[in-house]
N, C-alpha and C positions, 0 to 999 in steps of 0.2 A: 558517442551519444549517451551511453549508459553512465559514464563517468560524470557527464554534465548533469544528468538527472539526479544522480546520487549527491552531487555538490549542492544542487538546489534544495533537495530534501534536507540535507544537513543544515543549510542556512535557515530554512523555514522552521525546523524542529529544534535548532540549537544543540543538536547531537552530532558529534563528529562522524563523518562518513565511515571512518575505520571501525566504528562501533556497530555498523549496520550489517545486515545479512545480505546475501546476493539477491538481486531483484528477481521476483518470480512473475511470470506472465501466464495468465489463465485465459482461456477462451471458452466462454459459456455458450452452450447451445440453448435454443428456445426452451424455456421451462426450468433451466438450471439457475441457481442463485448462490450467493455467498451467505452462508448461514452463521449466526452468532455462535461463537465458541470461545474457550479460554485458552490462551497460550501461556499458562502459568504452571509451574511444577512445584509441588509441595515437598518432594523428597530432597534430601540434602544435596545430592549431586546435581539435581536440576535447578535448585534455587540460585546457583551461581550464574545461570544462563537465561534467566527469565527476561522476557521482553518488557520494555517500559513503554513502547509506542508501536503502533502499526499505521502505515500510510497506505491508503488505497488510491489508485489513480485509474480513472476510467478512460479508455481510448475508444474513439468512435469516429467513423467517417460519415455519420448521418448528420448532414448539415441542416436539414429541415428541422430536426429536433432542437438544435442549438438556436435557430432563429425563433422558434416558438417560445423558448425560455426568455429571450431578449424582449419579446413583445409584451411579456407579462409585466 
């Protein structure tokens, strides 16, 4: 399943899957959030490994919310 997801991300971003990092799964509790930050290094060693893209996927089993969006 993970390989299929990585292949779809690669096709969508046009960046080979081999250039990606391992998928990370986060589970936020009520009140937690993904806050803006920079994934960029200015020092010489880090500049070789800077990210050029980040893909966020939201997983949810809340079907009512999805239906509400469709109605809009």
